[in-house]
C-alpha positions, 0 to 999 in steps of 0.5 A: 499499499502506498502512504502519503508522507507530507512535510510540514514546516514547525509552524502555527496552524500548518498542520490545520492548513494541510488537514483542511486543504484535504478535506476541501479536495474531499479524501477521507483520511483512513489513518494517520500519524504526525511526527516532528522535529524542531524545524518539521513534521512529517504527516503520515496519511493513509487515503483512498486514492494516494496517487492521484491525492498527491497528485493534487497536493502537489499542485497546491505546493504541498511537499508530498511523497509516496512511501510503500507501506504494509498495512496488517489486520491484527485481531482487536483483542488484548496481545493481538499486535504483540503476537504478531510482532513477535512472529515478525521479529523471528523472521528478522523484520526489523521495523522503522515506524508503525501506527495503528487504526481500528476498522470497526466494520471488521472490528480488526485493528490495521497495523501500518508498518514502515520496515527496514527490508521489503524483501524480508517483510514480503518473505515473512508475510508468505511464511506467517500466513498474515492478512495484509491490506 
């Protein structure tokens, strides 16, 4: 899956500006994460059509990139995430970052993962028969 990584100046109102722009463009945010440093932030979002959304944002002079991520379906129960992460660690998967959201319709948590090595993750997903989106 592709995630939008939107670079934001660390300035008052900038996050609200970009979120409002996404609303104006009729983009439904499925999940988001915000990480920041002293000078800038990275807003990571999952949307229905990331390629088209990225093009529209670039037209509006927003700095955005498309980042490949994995979205794992995790049982929405105590220990569900720990179980899957431990299995992935045993397969030598190294995580760069992650964030999660719950999809109410299917009563499952969805965990967005960025990993260091795509090939190792692909093998782990196949070996463990993990449900991915």
